[in-house]
C-alpha positions as CSV (number, residue, x, y, z in Angstrom):
1,X,23.8,-10.8,9.1
2,X,23.2,-11.0,12.8
3,X,19.7,-11.4,14.4
4,X,20.1,-8.1,16.2
5,X,21.0,-6.2,13.0
6,X,18.1,-7.7,11.1
7,X,15.5,-7.0,13.8
8,X,17.0,-3.7,14.9
9,X,17.2,-2.4,11.3
10,X,13.6,-3.4,10.7
11,X,12.4,-1.6,13.9
12,X,14.4,1.5,13.1
13,X,13.0,1.5,9.6
14,X,9.5,1.5,11.0
15,X,10.4,4.4,13.3
16,X,11.9,6.4,10.4
17,X,8.7,5.6,8.4
18,X,6.5,7.0,11.1
19,X,8.7,10.1,11.6
20,X,8.6,10.9,7.8
21,X,4.9,10.5,7.7
22,X,4.3,12.7,10.7
23,X,6.7,15.5,9.7
24,X,5.4,15.6,6.1
25,X,1.8,15.8,7.4
26,X,2.6,18.6,9.8
27,X,4.3,20.6,7.0
28,X,1.2,20.1,4.8
29,X,-1.0,21.3,7.7
30,X,1.3,24.2,8.3
31,X,1.2,25.3,4.7
32,X,-2.6,25.1,4.8
33,X,-2.8,27.3,7.9
34,X,-0.7,29.8,6.0
35,X,-3.3,30.0,3.2
36,X,-2.1,27.5,0.6
37,X,-5.1,25.6,-0.9
38,X,-5.7,22.1,0.5
39,X,-5.1,20.2,-2.8
40,X,-1.6,21.8,-3.1
41,X,-0.9,21.1,0.5
42,X,-1.8,17.4,0.1
43,X,0.4,17.2,-3.0
44,X,3.4,18.8,-1.1
45,X,2.9,16.5,1.9
46,X,2.9,13.4,-0.3
47,X,6.0,14.4,-2.2
48,X,7.8,15.3,1.1
49,X,6.7,11.9,2.6
50,X,8.7,10.2,-0.1
51,X,11.6,12.6,0.0
52,X,12.0,12.4,3.8
53,X,11.7,8.7,3.8
54,X,14.4,8.3,1.2
55,X,16.7,10.5,3.2
56,X,16.0,8.7,6.5
57,X,16.4,5.3,4.8
58,X,19.7,6.3,3.3
59,X,20.8,7.2,6.9
60,X,19.6,3.8,8.0
61,X,21.7,2.0,5.4
62,X,24.8,3.9,6.7
63,X,24.0,2.8,10.2
64,X,23.6,-0.8,9.1
65,X,26.6,-0.5,6.7
66,X,24.7,-1.7,3.7
67,X,23.7,-0.1,0.3
68,X,20.3,1.1,-0.7
69,X,20.5,-1.5,-3.5
70,X,20.8,-4.2,-0.8
71,X,17.3,-3.5,0.3
72,X,15.8,-3.2,-3.2
73,X,15.9,0.6,-3.4
74,X,17.6,0.8,-6.8
75,X,17.4,3.3,-9.6
76,X,13.7,3.7,-10.5
77,X,12.7,1.2,-13.1
78,X,9.3,-0.5,-13.8
79,X,8.4,-3.6,-15.8
80,X,5.6,-2.9,-18.3
81,X,3.9,-6.1,-17.3
82,X,3.6,-4.9,-13.7
83,X,2.4,-1.5,-14.7
84,X,-0.3,-3.2,-16.7
85,X,-1.2,-5.5,-13.8
86,X,-1.1,-2.5,-11.4
87,X,-3.9,-0.9,-13.3
88,X,-5.8,-4.1,-14.2
89,X,-6.1,-5.5,-10.6
90,X,-8.0,-2.6,-9.0
91,X,-10.1,-1.9,-12.1
92,X,-11.1,-5.6,-12.3
93,X,-12.0,-5.8,-8.6
94,X,-14.1,-2.6,-8.9
95,X,-15.6,-4.0,-12.1
96,X,-16.8,-7.2,-10.3
97,X,-18.6,-5.1,-7.7
98,X,-20.2,-2.7,-10.2
99,X,-21.7,-5.8,-11.9
100,X,-23.6,-6.5,-8.6
101,X,-26.9,-4.9,-7.8
102,X,-26.5,-1.5,-6.1
103,X,-27.1,2.2,-6.3
104,X,-24.8,5.2,-7.0
105,X,-24.8,8.0,-4.4
106,X,-23.2,11.3,-5.1
107,X,-21.6,13.3,-2.3
108,X,-22.3,17.0,-1.8
109,X,-18.6,18.0,-1.8
110,X,-17.7,21.3,-3.3
111,X,-15.2,21.4,-6.2
112,X,-12.5,22.5,-3.7
113,X,-13.2,19.6,-1.4
114,X,-13.2,17.2,-4.4
115,X,-9.8,18.5,-5.5
116,X,-8.4,18.2,-2.0
117,X,-9.7,14.6,-1.6
118,X,-8.3,13.5,-4.9
119,X,-5.0,15.2,-4.3
120,X,-4.7,13.4,-1.0
121,X,-5.6,10.1,-2.6
122,X,-3.1,10.5,-5.5
123,X,-0.1,12.1,-3.7
124,X,-0.3,10.9,-0.1
125,X,-2.2,7.6,-0.1
126,X,-1.1,6.6,-3.6
127,X,2.4,7.8,-4.4
128,X,3.5,8.5,-0.8
129,X,2.2,5.5,1.2
130,X,2.3,3.2,-1.8
131,X,6.0,3.6,-2.5
132,X,7.2,4.3,1.1
133,X,5.5,1.3,2.5
134,X,7.2,-0.8,-0.1
135,X,10.6,0.7,0.8
136,X,9.9,-0.3,4.4
137,X,8.2,-3.7,4.2
138,X,9.4,-5.2,0.9
139,X,12.7,-3.2,1.1
140,X,14.3,-3.1,4.5
141,X,12.2,-5.6,6.5
142,X,11.9,-8.3,3.9
143,X,15.5,-8.2,2.7
144,X,17.0,-7.9,6.1
145,X,15.1,-11.0,7.3
146,X,16.0,-12.8,4.1
147,X,19.7,-12.1,4.7
148,X,19.4,-13.4,8.3
149,X,17.0,-16.4,7.7
150,X,15.4,-17.3,4.4
151,X,13.0,-16.3,1.7
152,X,10.0,-17.9,3.4
153,X,10.5,-16.1,6.7
154,X,11.2,-12.9,4.8
155,X,7.9,-13.1,2.9
156,X,5.6,-14.4,5.6
157,X,6.6,-12.3,8.7
158,X,6.6,-8.8,7.1
159,X,3.3,-9.8,5.3
160,X,1.7,-10.7,8.6
161,X,2.9,-7.4,10.1
162,X,1.6,-5.5,7.1
163,X,-1.8,-7.0,7.8
164,X,-1.6,-6.4,11.5
165,X,-0.8,-2.7,11.3
166,X,-4.1,-2.1,9.4
167,X,-6.1,-2.7,12.5
168,X,-4.2,-0.3,14.7
169,X,-6.4,2.5,15.9
170,X,-9.5,0.8,14.5
171,X,-12.5,-0.1,16.6
172,X,-13.3,-3.2,14.7
173,X,-15.0,-6.3,15.9
174,X,-12.8,-9.4,16.4
175,X,-14.2,-10.9,13.2
176,X,-13.4,-7.8,11.2
177,X,-9.9,-7.7,12.7
178,X,-9.2,-11.3,11.7
179,X,-10.5,-10.6,8.2
180,X,-8.3,-7.5,7.8
181,X,-5.2,-9.3,9.1
182,X,-5.8,-12.3,6.7
183,X,-6.4,-10.0,3.7
184,X,-3.5,-7.8,4.6
185,X,-1.2,-10.8,4.8
186,X,-2.3,-12.0,1.4
187,X,-1.6,-8.5,0.0
188,X,1.8,-8.5,1.7
189,X,2.6,-11.9,0.1
190,X,1.6,-10.7,-3.3
191,X,3.7,-7.6,-3.1
192,X,6.6,-9.5,-1.7
193,X,6.6,-11.9,-4.6
194,X,6.3,-9.0,-7.1
195,X,9.3,-7.3,-5.4
196,X,11.4,-10.5,-5.5
197,X,10.5,-11.1,-9.1
198,X,11.9,-7.7,-10.1
199,X,14.6,-7.7,-7.5
200,X,13.6,-4.1,-6.4
201,X,10.7,-2.3,-4.7
202,X,9.5,-0.4,-7.7
203,X,7.3,-3.0,-9.3
204,X,5.5,-3.8,-6.1
205,X,5.4,0.0,-5.4
206,X,3.6,0.7,-8.7
207,X,1.1,-2.0,-7.9
208,X,0.6,-0.7,-4.4
209,X,0.4,2.9,-5.7
210,X,-2.3,2.3,-8.3
211,X,-4.3,0.1,-5.8
212,X,-4.4,2.9,-3.3
213,X,-5.3,5.6,-5.9
214,X,-8.1,3.6,-7.5
215,X,-9.6,1.8,-4.5
216,X,-9.2,4.3,-1.7
217,X,-8.2,7.5,-3.5
218,X,-11.6,9.2,-3.0
219,X,-13.1,9.0,-6.5
220,X,-15.3,5.9,-6.1
221,X,-16.2,4.1,-2.9
222,X,-17.9,0.7,-2.9
223,X,-19.5,-0.7,0.2
224,X,-22.6,-1.6,2.2
225,X,-23.2,2.1,3.0
226,X,-22.4,5.3,1.2
227,X,-19.3,7.3,2.2
228,X,-20.1,10.8,1.2
229,X,-17.4,12.3,3.5
230,X,-14.3,10.8,1.9
231,X,-15.5,9.8,-1.7
232,X,-17.0,11.8,-4.5
233,X,-19.2,8.8,-5.6
234,X,-20.3,5.8,-3.6
235,X,-21.7,2.6,-5.0
236,X,-23.9,1.0,-2.3
237,X,-24.2,-2.7,-2.6
238,X,-27.6,-4.4,-2.1
239,X,-25.9,-7.5,-0.9
240,X,-24.6,-6.9,2.7
241,X,-22.7,-10.2,3.0
242,X,-19.8,-9.8,5.4
243,X,-17.5,-11.8,3.1
244,X,-18.5,-9.8,0.0
245,X,-18.3,-6.3,1.5
246,X,-15.2,-7.0,3.5
247,X,-16.8,-6.1,6.9
248,X,-15.9,-2.9,8.6
249,X,-12.6,-2.4,6.7
250,X,-14.3,-2.5,3.3
251,X,-13.8,-4.2,0.0
252,X,-10.0,-4.4,0.3
253,X,-10.6,-7.3,2.7
254,X,-13.5,-8.8,0.6
255,X,-13.4,-12.3,-0.9
256,X,-13.3,-10.6,-4.4
257,X,-10.2,-8.6,-3.5
258,X,-8.5,-11.6,-1.8
259,X,-9.1,-13.7,-4.9
260,X,-7.3,-11.0,-6.9
261,X,-4.3,-11.0,-4.5
262,X,-4.1,-14.8,-4.8
263,X,-4.3,-14.8,-8.6
264,X,-1.5,-12.1,-8.9
265,X,0.6,-14.0,-6.3
266,X,0.4,-17.1,-8.4
267,X,1.3,-15.1,-11.5
268,X,4.3,-13.6,-9.7
269,X,5.4,-17.1,-8.7
270,X,5.2,-18.3,-12.3
271,X,7.4,-15.3,-13.4
272,X,9.9,-16.0,-10.6
273,X,10.2,-19.7,-11.6
274,X,10.9,-18.8,-15.2
275,X,13.7,-16.3,-14.4
276,X,17.3,-17.4,-14.9
277,X,19.6,-17.7,-11.9
278,X,21.4,-14.6,-13.1
279,X,18.1,-12.6,-13.2
280,X,16.8,-13.7,-9.8
């Protein structure tokens, strides 16, 4: 594969991702303005995000003259071990924080607001962003770079970009930005190894999906201050350590979460090395 095709396909994939996200969000907002309840609108927007992305990515494979299977978007299939790990990782991270001294704070959201927040967390942030980001980063970008260069380049560059995009539009301090980029890169490496181990984007997608639902889905927020606007329950930590709380981005960039990313990455490497050449 040529350099232009690998880079051009990656950039176009990112453009299609943004288009799908914007269009699905606008449709959800339009339905809300027509009187559909917010929870249903969020569910529709999340489902449309996935549907539009698949359609656009199919068009991209035709442009690049490759198959969806070539970028890891195969028939849907999950490995039970990764489904288990997908649930265990965020639950374990939250469990560590809940063992630390802190206080629970309840929001004053109405039942309608709670339903809307949870719906957005499950369908848009969880299913939508979780799987579509995997199609883009561990599907198109990683596999196009792998075809052009090698596995190391294909894992490291998209992972760094994955960390980098999480600071866009954020008014963070330099220290927080560096922490987010580093943590995001570790997440990207973990998801890349999971995707390579299963030879598709679905296992990394389910891990990404459950992480988003449980950690940022709106049911429980853990941090140095309560977030009663976006979460039903907050657990406010007594320890305000920058490394422990993850700085301005939150516990996803904390030392606890990063330890989880590294542990699962090591586990994925073990699984990769035990696969036969025919399975890899």
